[in-house]
PDB file of N, CA, C and O in Angstrom, chain B, residues numbered from 101:
ATOM      1  N   UNK B 101      18.175   9.090  20.359  1.00  0.00           N
ATOM      2  CA  UNK B 101      18.495   7.846  19.680  1.00  0.00           C
ATOM      3  C   UNK B 101      19.777   8.055  18.863  1.00  0.00           C
ATOM      4  O   UNK B 101      19.807   8.902  17.970  1.00  0.00           O
ATOM      5  N   UNK B 102      20.821   7.299  19.157  1.00  0.00           N
ATOM      6  CA  UNK B 102      22.090   7.418  18.453  1.00  0.00           C
ATOM      7  C   UNK B 102      22.098   6.431  17.295  1.00  0.00           C
ATOM      8  O   UNK B 102      22.242   5.225  17.496  1.00  0.00           O
ATOM      9  N   UNK B 103      21.943   6.954  16.074  1.00  0.00           N
ATOM     10  CA  UNK B 103      21.845   6.096  14.901  1.00  0.00           C
ATOM     11  C   UNK B 103      22.971   6.397  13.934  1.00  0.00           C
ATOM     12  O   UNK B 103      23.298   7.554  13.674  1.00  0.00           O
ATOM     13  N   UNK B 104      23.548   5.353  13.416  1.00  0.00           N
ATOM     14  CA  UNK B 104      24.570   5.468  12.397  1.00  0.00           C
ATOM     15  C   UNK B 104      24.177   4.530  11.256  1.00  0.00           C
ATOM     16  O   UNK B 104      24.229   3.309  11.402  1.00  0.00           O
ATOM     17  N   UNK B 105      23.783   5.108  10.121  1.00  0.00           N
ATOM     18  CA  UNK B 105      23.369   4.298   8.977  1.00  0.00           C
ATOM     19  C   UNK B 105      24.570   3.967   8.107  1.00  0.00           C
ATOM     20  O   UNK B 105      25.475   4.786   7.945  1.00  0.00           O
ATOM     21  N   UNK B 106      24.574   2.765   7.550  1.00  0.00           N
ATOM     22  CA  UNK B 106      25.626   2.355   6.631  1.00  0.00           C
ATOM     23  C   UNK B 106      25.005   1.500   5.530  1.00  0.00           C
ATOM     24  O   UNK B 106      23.890   0.995   5.659  1.00  0.00           O
ATOM     25  N   UNK B 107      25.759   1.356   4.448  1.00  0.00           N
ATOM     26  CA  UNK B 107      25.291   0.587   3.288  1.00  0.00           C
ATOM     27  C   UNK B 107      26.301  -0.487   2.927  1.00  0.00           C
ATOM     28  O   UNK B 107      27.499  -0.348   3.170  1.00  0.00           O
ATOM     29  N   UNK B 108      25.788  -1.564   2.339  1.00  0.00           N
ATOM     30  CA  UNK B 108      26.633  -2.564   1.710  1.00  0.00           C
ATOM     31  C   UNK B 108      26.044  -2.797   0.320  1.00  0.00           C
ATOM     32  O   UNK B 108      24.905  -3.244   0.182  1.00  0.00           O
ATOM     33  N   UNK B 109      26.838  -2.488  -0.709  1.00  0.00           N
ATOM     34  CA  UNK B 109      26.401  -2.664  -2.090  1.00  0.00           C
ATOM     35  C   UNK B 109      26.829  -4.050  -2.552  1.00  0.00           C
ATOM     36  O   UNK B 109      27.966  -4.463  -2.323  1.00  0.00           O
ATOM     37  N   UNK B 110      25.919  -4.765  -3.199  1.00  0.00           N
ATOM     38  CA  UNK B 110      26.196  -6.129  -3.647  1.00  0.00           C
ATOM     39  C   UNK B 110      25.749  -6.307  -5.091  1.00  0.00           C
ATOM     40  O   UNK B 110      24.983  -5.509  -5.631  1.00  0.00           O
ATOM     41  N   UNK B 111      26.247  -7.368  -5.697  1.00  0.00           N
ATOM     42  CA  UNK B 111      25.946  -7.701  -7.087  1.00  0.00           C
ATOM     43  C   UNK B 111      25.476  -9.145  -7.156  1.00  0.00           C
ATOM     44  O   UNK B 111      25.607  -9.902  -6.194  1.00  0.00           O
ATOM     45  N   UNK B 112      24.925  -9.515  -8.311  1.00  0.00           N
ATOM     46  CA  UNK B 112      24.636 -10.917  -8.543  1.00  0.00           C
ATOM     47  C   UNK B 112      25.554 -11.410  -9.662  1.00  0.00           C
ATOM     48  O   UNK B 112      26.427 -10.665 -10.108  1.00  0.00           O
ATOM     49  N   UNK B 113      25.377 -12.636 -10.117  1.00  0.00           N
ATOM     50  CA  UNK B 113      26.269 -13.215 -11.122  1.00  0.00           C
ATOM     51  C   UNK B 113      26.239 -12.486 -12.458  1.00  0.00           C
ATOM     52  O   UNK B 113      27.229 -12.505 -13.190  1.00  0.00           O
ATOM     53  N   UNK B 114      25.126 -11.846 -12.789  1.00  0.00           N
ATOM     54  CA  UNK B 114      24.962 -11.231 -14.097  1.00  0.00           C
ATOM     55  C   UNK B 114      25.049  -9.719 -14.106  1.00  0.00           C
ATOM     56  O   UNK B 114      25.258  -9.125 -15.163  1.00  0.00           O
ATOM     57  N   UNK B 115      24.892  -9.071 -12.944  1.00  0.00           N
ATOM     58  CA  UNK B 115      24.815  -7.615 -12.910  1.00  0.00           C
ATOM     59  C   UNK B 115      25.638  -7.049 -11.756  1.00  0.00           C
ATOM     60  O   UNK B 115      25.729  -7.656 -10.689  1.00  0.00           O
ATOM     61  N   UNK B 116      26.233  -5.882 -11.982  1.00  0.00           N
ATOM     62  CA  UNK B 116      26.926  -5.162 -10.920  1.00  0.00           C
ATOM     63  C   UNK B 116      25.963  -4.211 -10.240  1.00  0.00           C
ATOM     64  O   UNK B 116      25.037  -3.698 -10.868  1.00  0.00           O
ATOM     65  N   UNK B 117      26.181  -3.977  -8.957  1.00  0.00           N
ATOM     66  CA  UNK B 117      25.458  -2.960  -8.191  1.00  0.00           C
ATOM     67  C   UNK B 117      23.933  -3.142  -8.274  1.00  0.00           C
ATOM     68  O   UNK B 117      23.212  -2.244  -8.709  1.00  0.00           O
ATOM     69  N   UNK B 118      23.465  -4.308  -7.853  1.00  0.00           N
ATOM     70  CA  UNK B 118      22.045  -4.620  -7.943  1.00  0.00           C
ATOM     71  C   UNK B 118      21.330  -4.455  -6.598  1.00  0.00           C
ATOM     72  O   UNK B 118      20.143  -4.131  -6.563  1.00  0.00           O
ATOM     73  N   UNK B 119      22.039  -4.676  -5.508  1.00  0.00           N
ATOM     74  CA  UNK B 119      21.430  -4.662  -4.184  1.00  0.00           C
ATOM     75  C   UNK B 119      22.152  -3.689  -3.268  1.00  0.00           C
ATOM     76  O   UNK B 119      23.370  -3.531  -3.357  1.00  0.00           O
ATOM     77  N   UNK B 120      21.408  -3.045  -2.394  1.00  0.00           N
ATOM     78  CA  UNK B 120      21.999  -2.224  -1.334  1.00  0.00           C
ATOM     79  C   UNK B 120      21.340  -2.637  -0.021  1.00  0.00           C
ATOM     80  O   UNK B 120      20.128  -2.501   0.147  1.00  0.00           O
ATOM     81  N   UNK B 121      22.135  -3.133   0.889  1.00  0.00           N
ATOM     82  CA  UNK B 121      21.636  -3.454   2.216  1.00  0.00           C
ATOM     83  C   UNK B 121      21.834  -2.228   3.093  1.00  0.00           C
ATOM     84  O   UNK B 121      22.917  -1.642   3.109  1.00  0.00           O
ATOM     85  N   UNK B 122      20.804  -1.839   3.816  1.00  0.00           N
ATOM     86  CA  UNK B 122      20.858  -0.684   4.704  1.00  0.00           C
ATOM     87  C   UNK B 122      20.924  -1.200   6.144  1.00  0.00           C
ATOM     88  O   UNK B 122      20.126  -2.036   6.567  1.00  0.00           O
ATOM     89  N   UNK B 123      21.899  -0.671   6.875  1.00  0.00           N
ATOM     90  CA  UNK B 123      22.091  -1.030   8.280  1.00  0.00           C
ATOM     91  C   UNK B 123      22.005   0.221   9.140  1.00  0.00           C
ATOM     92  O   UNK B 123      22.348   1.315   8.693  1.00  0.00           O
ATOM     93  N   UNK B 124      21.554   0.058  10.352  1.00  0.00           N
ATOM     94  CA  UNK B 124      21.518   1.151  11.335  1.00  0.00           C
ATOM     95  C   UNK B 124      22.174   0.626  12.607  1.00  0.00           C
ATOM     96  O   UNK B 124      21.733  -0.364  13.192  1.00  0.00           O
ATOM     97  N   UNK B 125      23.224   1.303  13.014  1.00  0.00           N
ATOM     98  CA  UNK B 125      23.977   0.880  14.208  1.00  0.00           C
ATOM     99  C   UNK B 125      24.381  -0.587  14.108  1.00  0.00           C
ATOM    100  O   UNK B 125      24.375  -1.308  15.106  1.00  0.00           O
ATOM    101  N   UNK B 126      24.735  -1.027  12.890  1.00  0.00           N
ATOM    102  CA  UNK B 126      25.202  -2.391  12.654  1.00  0.00           C
ATOM    103  C   UNK B 126      24.114  -3.431  12.491  1.00  0.00           C
ATOM    104  O   UNK B 126      24.421  -4.605  12.281  1.00  0.00           O
ATOM    105  N   UNK B 127      22.845  -3.038  12.580  1.00  0.00           N
ATOM    106  CA  UNK B 127      21.739  -3.979  12.450  1.00  0.00           C
ATOM    107  C   UNK B 127      21.001  -3.753  11.139  1.00  0.00           C
ATOM    108  O   UNK B 127      20.855  -2.614  10.695  1.00  0.00           O
ATOM    109  N   UNK B 128      20.535  -4.833  10.517  1.00  0.00           N
ATOM    110  CA  UNK B 128      19.858  -4.776   9.221  1.00  0.00           C
ATOM    111  C   UNK B 128      18.525  -4.057   9.335  1.00  0.00           C
ATOM    112  O   UNK B 128      17.747  -4.293  10.259  1.00  0.00           O
ATOM    113  N   UNK B 129      18.276  -3.154   8.354  1.00  0.00           N
ATOM    114  CA  UNK B 129      17.011  -2.416   8.290  1.00  0.00           C
ATOM    115  C   UNK B 129      16.212  -2.822   7.062  1.00  0.00           C
ATOM    116  O   UNK B 129      15.032  -3.160   7.166  1.00  0.00           O
ATOM    117  N   UNK B 130      16.863  -2.788   5.882  1.00  0.00           N
ATOM    118  CA  UNK B 130      16.132  -3.037   4.638  1.00  0.00           C
ATOM    119  C   UNK B 130      17.099  -3.338   3.504  1.00  0.00           C
ATOM    120  O   UNK B 130      18.302  -3.101   3.608  1.00  0.00           O
ATOM    121  N   UNK B 131      16.547  -3.863   2.425  1.00  0.00           N
ATOM    122  CA  UNK B 131      17.298  -4.156   1.212  1.00  0.00           C
ATOM    123  C   UNK B 131      16.641  -3.405   0.059  1.00  0.00           C
ATOM    124  O   UNK B 131      15.427  -3.482  -0.128  1.00  0.00           O
ATOM    125  N   UNK B 132      17.451  -2.676  -0.716  1.00  0.00           N
ATOM    126  CA  UNK B 132      16.972  -2.042  -1.939  1.00  0.00           C
ATOM    127  C   UNK B 132      17.433  -2.939  -3.084  1.00  0.00           C
ATOM    128  O   UNK B 132      18.619  -3.254  -3.183  1.00  0.00           O
ATOM    129  N   UNK B 133      16.513  -3.350  -3.944  1.00  0.00           N
ATOM    130  CA  UNK B 133      16.822  -4.248  -5.050  1.00  0.00           C
ATOM    131  C   UNK B 133      16.499  -3.589  -6.385  1.00  0.00           C
ATOM    132  O   UNK B 133      15.428  -3.009  -6.561  1.00  0.00           O
ATOM    133  N   UNK B 134      17.432  -3.686  -7.316  1.00  0.00           N
ATOM    134  CA  UNK B 134      17.216  -3.198  -8.679  1.00  0.00           C
ATOM    135  C   UNK B 134      17.273  -4.363  -9.667  1.00  0.00           C
ATOM    136  O   UNK B 134      17.707  -4.193 -10.806  1.00  0.00           O
ATOM    137  N   UNK B 135      16.840  -5.531  -9.234  1.00  0.00           N
ATOM    138  CA  UNK B 135      16.875  -6.709 -10.103  1.00  0.00           C
ATOM    139  C   UNK B 135      16.113  -6.493 -11.400  1.00  0.00           C
ATOM    140  O   UNK B 135      16.502  -7.013 -12.446  1.00  0.00           O
ATOM    141  N   UNK B 136      15.030  -5.730 -11.339  1.00  0.00           N
ATOM    142  CA  UNK B 136      14.206  -5.481 -12.522  1.00  0.00           C
ATOM    143  C   UNK B 136      14.586  -4.180 -13.219  1.00  0.00           C
ATOM    144  O   UNK B 136      13.888  -3.741 -14.133  1.00  0.00           O
ATOM    145  N   UNK B 137      15.688  -3.560 -12.798  1.00  0.00           N
ATOM    146  CA  UNK B 137      16.143  -2.308 -13.385  1.00  0.00           C
ATOM    147  C   UNK B 137      15.952  -1.151 -12.424  1.00  0.00           C
ATOM    148  O   UNK B 137      15.121  -1.226 -11.519  1.00  0.00           O
ATOM    149  N   UNK B 138      16.729  -0.055 -12.617  1.00  0.00           N
ATOM    150  CA  UNK B 138      16.662   1.102 -11.708  1.00  0.00           C
ATOM    151  C   UNK B 138      15.284   1.752 -11.622  1.00  0.00           C
ATOM    152  O   UNK B 138      14.912   2.273 -10.571  1.00  0.00           O
ATOM    153  N   UNK B 139      14.535   1.725 -12.701  1.00  0.00           N
ATOM    154  CA  UNK B 139      13.207   2.353 -12.689  1.00  0.00           C
ATOM    155  C   UNK B 139      12.168   1.493 -11.980  1.00  0.00           C
ATOM    156  O   UNK B 139      11.038   1.932 -11.764  1.00  0.00           O
ATOM    157  N   UNK B 140      12.545   0.273 -11.620  1.00  0.00           N
ATOM    158  CA  UNK B 140      11.629  -0.633 -10.921  1.00  0.00           C
ATOM    159  C   UNK B 140      12.210  -1.082  -9.579  1.00  0.00           C
ATOM    160  O   UNK B 140      11.980  -2.213  -9.151  1.00  0.00           O
ATOM    161  N   UNK B 141      12.954  -0.211  -8.922  1.00  0.00           N
ATOM    162  CA  UNK B 141      13.586  -0.551  -7.647  1.00  0.00           C
ATOM    163  C   UNK B 141      12.529  -0.915  -6.606  1.00  0.00           C
ATOM    164  O   UNK B 141      11.433  -0.354  -6.583  1.00  0.00           O
ATOM    165  N   UNK B 142      12.881  -1.850  -5.763  1.00  0.00           N
ATOM    166  CA  UNK B 142      11.983  -2.318  -4.709  1.00  0.00           C
ATOM    167  C   UNK B 142      12.717  -2.241  -3.377  1.00  0.00           C
ATOM    168  O   UNK B 142      13.942  -2.351  -3.327  1.00  0.00           O
ATOM    169  N   UNK B 143      11.960  -2.051  -2.298  1.00  0.00           N
ATOM    170  CA  UNK B 143      12.516  -2.105  -0.953  1.00  0.00           C
ATOM    171  C   UNK B 143      11.931  -3.313  -0.246  1.00  0.00           C
ATOM    172  O   UNK B 143      10.722  -3.544  -0.280  1.00  0.00           O
ATOM    173  N   UNK B 144      12.804  -4.082   0.398  1.00  0.00           N
ATOM    174  CA  UNK B 144      12.372  -5.263   1.137  1.00  0.00           C
ATOM    175  C   UNK B 144      12.721  -5.064   2.606  1.00  0.00           C
ATOM    176  O   UNK B 144      13.858  -4.730   2.942  1.00  0.00           O
ATOM    177  N   UNK B 145      11.757  -5.266   3.462  1.00  0.00           N
ATOM    178  CA  UNK B 145      11.951  -5.164   4.901  1.00  0.00           C
ATOM    179  C   UNK B 145      12.095  -6.569   5.469  1.00  0.00           C
ATOM    180  O   UNK B 145      11.603  -7.525   4.869  1.00  0.00           O
ATOM    181  N   UNK B 146      12.753  -6.715   6.607  1.00  0.00           N
ATOM    182  CA  UNK B 146      12.946  -8.065   7.154  1.00  0.00           C
ATOM    183  C   UNK B 146      11.618  -8.735   7.497  1.00  0.00           C
ATOM    184  O   UNK B 146      10.713  -8.118   8.059  1.00  0.00           O
ATOM    185  N   UNK B 147      11.533 -10.004   7.146  1.00  0.00           N
ATOM    186  CA  UNK B 147      10.315 -10.744   7.472  1.00  0.00           C
ATOM    187  C   UNK B 147      10.455 -11.367   8.864  1.00  0.00           C
ATOM    188  O   UNK B 147      11.528 -11.306   9.464  1.00  0.00           O
ATOM    189  N   UNK B 148       9.392 -11.958   9.372  1.00  0.00           N
ATOM    190  CA  UNK B 148       9.441 -12.516  10.734  1.00  0.00           C
ATOM    191  C   UNK B 148      10.482 -13.621  10.926  1.00  0.00           C
ATOM    192  O   UNK B 148      10.799 -13.967  12.064  1.00  0.00           O
ATOM    193  N   UNK B 149      11.017 -14.181   9.843  1.00  0.00           N
ATOM    194  CA  UNK B 149      12.005 -15.240   9.955  1.00  0.00           C
ATOM    195  C   UNK B 149      13.397 -14.764  10.324  1.00  0.00           C
ATOM    196  O   UNK B 149      14.246 -15.577  10.689  1.00  0.00           O
ATOM    197  N   UNK B 150      13.653 -13.457  10.237  1.00  0.00           N
ATOM    198  CA  UNK B 150      14.967 -12.909  10.595  1.00  0.00           C
ATOM    199  C   UNK B 150      15.157 -12.995  12.108  1.00  0.00           C
ATOM    200  O   UNK B 150      14.217 -12.800  12.879  1.00  0.00           O
ATOM    201  N   UNK B 151      16.377 -13.286  12.511  1.00  0.00           N
ATOM    202  CA  UNK B 151      16.699 -13.293  13.937  1.00  0.00           C
ATOM    203  C   UNK B 151      16.612 -11.862  14.460  1.00  0.00           C
ATOM    204  O   UNK B 151      17.285 -10.972  13.941  1.00  0.00           O
ATOM    205  N   UNK B 152      15.813 -11.641  15.453  1.00  0.00           N
ATOM    206  CA  UNK B 152      15.598 -10.293  15.988  1.00  0.00           C
ATOM    207  C   UNK B 152      16.893  -9.652  16.480  1.00  0.00           C
ATOM    208  O   UNK B 152      16.979  -8.425  16.541  1.00  0.00           O
ATOM    209  N   UNK B 153      17.886 -10.437  16.826  1.00  0.00           N
ATOM    210  CA  UNK B 153      19.158  -9.888  17.304  1.00  0.00           C
ATOM    211  C   UNK B 153      19.982  -9.280  16.180  1.00  0.00           C
ATOM    212  O   UNK B 153      20.957  -8.578  16.446  1.00  0.00           O
ATOM    213  N   UNK B 154      19.607  -9.535  14.919  1.00  0.00           N
ATOM    214  CA  UNK B 154      20.357  -9.036  13.763  1.00  0.00           C
ATOM    215  C   UNK B 154      19.663  -7.899  13.022  1.00  0.00           C
ATOM    216  O   UNK B 154      20.203  -7.373  12.049  1.00  0.00           O
ATOM    217  N   UNK B 155      18.482  -7.520  13.471  1.00  0.00           N
ATOM    218  CA  UNK B 155      17.723  -6.473  12.772  1.00  0.00           C
ATOM    219  C   UNK B 155      17.288  -5.379  13.743  1.00  0.00           C
ATOM    220  O   UNK B 155      17.308  -5.551  14.961  1.00  0.00           O
ATOM    221  N   UNK B 156      16.898  -4.261  13.165  1.00  0.00           N
ATOM    222  CA  UNK B 156      16.318  -3.174  13.950  1.00  0.00           C
ATOM    223  C   UNK B 156      15.022  -2.779  13.248  1.00  0.00           C
ATOM    224  O   UNK B 156      14.996  -2.622  12.027  1.00  0.00           O
ATOM    225  N   UNK B 157      13.968  -2.622  14.004  1.00  0.00           N
ATOM    226  CA  UNK B 157      12.655  -2.356  13.417  1.00  0.00           C
ATOM    227  C   UNK B 157      12.192  -0.917  13.609  1.00  0.00           C
ATOM    228  O   UNK B 157      11.170  -0.517  13.051  1.00  0.00           O
ATOM    229  N   UNK B 158      12.931  -0.135  14.390  1.00  0.00           N
ATOM    230  CA  UNK B 158      12.510   1.239  14.650  1.00  0.00           C
ATOM    231  C   UNK B 158      13.718   2.159  14.464  1.00  0.00           C
ATOM    232  O   UNK B 158      14.694   2.079  15.210  1.00  0.00           O
ATOM    233  N   UNK B 159      13.634   3.042  13.444  1.00  0.00           N
ATOM    234  CA  UNK B 159      14.698   3.997  13.140  1.00  0.00           C
ATOM    235  C   UNK B 159      14.067   5.353  12.841  1.00  0.00           C
ATOM    236  O   UNK B 159      12.864   5.453  12.600  1.00  0.00           O
ATOM    237  N   UNK B 160      14.900   6.394  12.860  1.00  0.00           N
ATOM    238  CA  UNK B 160      14.357   7.719  12.544  1.00  0.00           C
ATOM    239  C   UNK B 160      13.988   7.786  11.068  1.00  0.00           C
ATOM    240  O   UNK B 160      14.689   7.242  10.215  1.00  0.00           O
ATOM    241  N   UNK B 161      12.895   8.448  10.785  1.00  0.00           N
ATOM    242  CA  UNK B 161      12.426   8.594   9.406  1.00  0.00           C
ATOM    243  C   UNK B 161      13.448   9.363   8.576  1.00  0.00           C
ATOM    244  O   UNK B 161      13.770   8.955   7.460  1.00  0.00           O
ATOM    245  N   UNK B 162      13.957  10.464   9.104  1.00  0.00           N
ATOM    246  CA  UNK B 162      14.917  11.270   8.346  1.00  0.00           C
ATOM    247  C   UNK B 162      16.180  10.476   8.022  1.00  0.00           C
ATOM    248  O   UNK B 162      16.652  10.510   6.886  1.00  0.00           O
ATOM    249  N   UNK B 163      16.724   9.774   8.989  1.00  0.00           N
ATOM    250  CA  UNK B 163      17.922   8.974   8.745  1.00  0.00           C
ATOM    251  C   UNK B 163      17.680   7.879   7.726  1.00  0.00           C
ATOM    252  O   UNK B 163      18.527   7.620   6.872  1.00  0.00           O
ATOM    253  N   UNK B 164      16.522   7.234   7.814  1.00  0.00           N
ATOM    254  CA  UNK B 164      16.177   6.166   6.877  1.00  0.00           C
ATOM    255  C   UNK B 164      16.005   6.718   5.467  1.00  0.00           C
ATOM    256  O   UNK B 164      16.480   6.120   4.501  1.00  0.00           O
ATOM    257  N   UNK B 165      15.324   7.861   5.347  1.00  0.00           N
ATOM    258  CA  UNK B 165      15.145   8.479   4.030  1.00  0.00           C
ATOM    259  C   UNK B 165      16.505   8.839   3.422  1.00  0.00           C
ATOM    260  O   UNK B 165      16.729   8.616   2.232  1.00  0.00           O
ATOM    261  N   UNK B 166      17.399   9.384   4.219  1.00  0.00           N
ATOM    262  CA  UNK B 166      18.730   9.733   3.725  1.00  0.00           C
ATOM    263  C   UNK B 166      19.493   8.486   3.292  1.00  0.00           C
ATOM    264  O   UNK B 166      20.193   8.511   2.280  1.00  0.00           O
ATOM    265  N   UNK B 167      19.366   7.396   4.046  1.00  0.00           N
ATOM    266  CA  UNK B 167      20.034   6.144   3.687  1.00  0.00           C
ATOM    267  C   UNK B 167      19.481   5.585   2.378  1.00  0.00           C
ATOM    268  O   UNK B 167      20.242   5.071   1.558  1.00  0.00           O
ATOM    269  N   UNK B 168      18.171   5.679   2.173  1.00  0.00           N
ATOM    270  CA  UNK B 168      17.560   5.208   0.926  1.00  0.00           C
ATOM    271  C   UNK B 168      18.076   6.029  -0.251  1.00  0.00           C
ATOM    272  O   UNK B 168      18.432   5.464  -1.285  1.00  0.00           O
ATOM    273  N   UNK B 169      18.122   7.336  -0.111  1.00  0.00           N
ATOM    274  CA  UNK B 169      18.617   8.202  -1.195  1.00  0.00           C
ATOM    275  C   UNK B 169      20.084   7.903  -1.511  1.00  0.00           C
ATOM    276  O   UNK B 169      20.478   7.868  -2.677  1.00  0.00           O
ATOM    277  N   UNK B 170      20.881   7.691  -0.477  1.00  0.00           N
ATOM    278  CA  UNK B 170      22.293   7.360  -0.686  1.00  0.00           C
ATOM    279  C   UNK B 170      22.425   6.005  -1.388  1.00  0.00           C
ATOM    280  O   UNK B 170      23.257   5.839  -2.280  1.00  0.00           O
ATOM    281  N   UNK B 171      21.597   5.036  -0.976  1.00  0.00           N
ATOM    282  CA  UNK B 171      21.633   3.717  -1.606  1.00  0.00           C
ATOM    283  C   UNK B 171      21.282   3.817  -3.083  1.00  0.00           C
ATOM    284  O   UNK B 171      21.947   3.209  -3.922  1.00  0.00           O
ATOM    285  N   UNK B 172      20.238   4.582  -3.410  1.00  0.00           N
ATOM    286  CA  UNK B 172      19.853   4.756  -4.813  1.00  0.00           C
ATOM    287  C   UNK B 172      20.984   5.382  -5.620  1.00  0.00           C
ATOM    288  O   UNK B 172      21.276   4.941  -6.731  1.00  0.00           O
ATOM    289  N   UNK B 173      21.610   6.394  -5.071  1.00  0.00           N
ATOM    290  CA  UNK B 173      22.712   7.076  -5.772  1.00  0.00           C
ATOM    291  C   UNK B 173      23.882   6.124  -5.994  1.00  0.00           C
ATOM    292  O   UNK B 173      24.463   6.096  -7.079  1.00  0.00           O
ATOM    293  N   UNK B 174      24.234   5.336  -4.964  1.00  0.00           N
ATOM    294  CA  UNK B 174      25.368   4.426  -5.112  1.00  0.00           C
ATOM    295  C   UNK B 174      25.055   3.282  -6.079  1.00  0.00           C
ATOM    296  O   UNK B 174      25.934   2.840  -6.819  1.00  0.00           O
ATOM    297  N   UNK B 175      23.817   2.805  -6.077  1.00  0.00           N
ATOM    298  CA  UNK B 175      23.445   1.747  -7.022  1.00  0.00           C
ATOM    299  C   UNK B 175      23.491   2.229  -8.463  1.00  0.00           C
ATOM    300  O   UNK B 175      23.771   1.444  -9.368  1.00  0.00           O
ATOM    301  N   UNK B 176      23.221   3.506  -8.687  1.00  0.00           N
ATOM    302  CA  UNK B 176      23.195   4.036 -10.037  1.00  0.00           C
ATOM    303  C   UNK B 176      24.540   4.527 -10.541  1.00  0.00           C
ATOM    304  O   UNK B 176      24.633   5.006 -11.671  1.00  0.00           O
ATOM    305  N   UNK B 177      25.591   4.420  -9.724  1.00  0.00           N
ATOM    306  CA  UNK B 177      26.932   4.767 -10.192  1.00  0.00           C
ATOM    307  C   UNK B 177      27.393   3.711 -11.171  1.00  0.00           C
ATOM    308  O   UNK B 177      27.130   2.520 -11.000  1.00  0.00           O
ATOM    309  N   UNK B 178      28.074   4.160 -12.186  1.00  0.00           N
ATOM    310  CA  UNK B 178      28.596   3.211 -13.183  1.00  0.00           C
ATOM    311  C   UNK B 178      30.076   3.044 -13.009  1.00  0.00           C
ATOM    312  O   UNK B 178      30.703   2.287 -13.750  1.00  0.00           O
TER     313      UNK B 178
END
């Protein structure tokens, strides 16, 4: 399985670096949200309403874990 994970860091109107979208081979995997603060980070997976052509539901565990750790580190940069 040829996987390339990438991140997109986003903000909201009141806070910088609140969301990290995780992609694998250009397809959406999950969203890490720190809306309630870094100590209360949440992961959101795509719900059934997402277009299947824009998401990927099966990725390697190791690659996904590394992407989550990278997302957490980038969200916590000041």
